[in-house]
Structure formats: C-alpha cells, structure tokens
VOROKOL-475635 format. One record per atom (N, C-alpha, C): residue in three letters; x, y, z. Coordinates in steps of 0.1 Angstrom, whole numbers, plus 5000, padded with zeros to 4 digits. Layout:
residues N
ALAXYZ...
***
This chain:
residues 47
MET500849885000MET500050005000MET500950135000ASP502050125006ASP502950235006ASP503350274992TYR503550174983TYR503950194969TYR502850264961LEU501550224964LEU500450284957LEU500050424961TRP500150444974TRP499750574980TRP500850634988ASP501250764985ASP502350824992ASP501950855007SER500750865010SER500350905023SER499250805028GLU499250775041GLU498250685047GLU497150765053SER497050895050SER496050975057SER494550935054PHE494350885042PHE492950845038PHE492750695037ILE493750625040ILE493650475038ILE493350405051ASP492350315050ASP492150225061ASP492350085056ASP492249985065ASP492549845062ASP491749795050ASN490549845048ASN489649795038ASN489749855024THR490549965023THR490650035010THR491049944999LEU492149875001LEU492749794990LEU491749674987THR491149614997THR490149504995THR488949554986VAL488449674990VAL487349724982VAL487649754968ASN488849804965ASN489249834952ASN489549704944MET490049604950MET490249474943MET488949414940THR487949424949THR486649364946THR486049434934ARG486149564933ARG485549644922ARG486249604909LEU487549594909LEU488349554898LEU487949414893ARG487849314902ARG487349184899ARG485949184893ASN485049264898ASN483749274893ASN483749324878LYS484549424876LYS484649474862LYS485249374852LEU486249294857LEU486849194849LEU485749084846GLU484949044856GLU483948944854GLU482948984844GLN482649114843GLN481649164833GLN482249144819MET483549134818MET484149104805MET484548964803ASP483948874812ASP484148734812ASP485548694815VAL486248774823VAL487648734827VAL487448694842VAL487548564844VAL487248514858VAL488548464864ASP488848484876ASP489948424883ASP491248474878TYR491348604873TYR492548654867TYR493448704878ILE492848754889ILE493548804901ILE493348714912LYS494348654917LYS494348564929LYS494848634941THR494248594952THR494648644965THR495648544972LYS496848594975LYS497848524982LYS497848564997ARG497148485005ARG496948525019ARG498248555026GLY498248675032GLY499448715039GLY500548785030GLN500348775017GLN501348835008GLN500748944999GLY499548924994GLY498949024985GLY498148954974TYR498349014962TYR497548974950TYR498548934939ILE498148834931ILE498948794919ILE498048784907VAL498548824896VAL497848824883VAL498248694876GLU497348614872GLU497648484865GLU497048494851
***
C-alpha cells in the first residue's frame, strides 16, 4: 500500500480490498474470471 499511495491519511485496512473487489467485478463483466488471485498474507497475483 505504501507503493500505491504516498500517504496513509485516507487509507484504512479495507481500502485495497474494496478496490480489488471492484476490479474483479469489472473483469467478470468482460468474462475474465479468476484473473487476480489472493495470496493470503502476501497480496495479490495476476495469473
């Protein structure tokens, strides 16, 4: 998260999760399913 946002002033723990969910929903609308995987404790990976 430090890499994506310079400041933590508006970021809470849920910000990245919400944005990833929105991105996944948009990808699913284009029939792209399971493109982004969650690596628990590490982050996300694009397959």
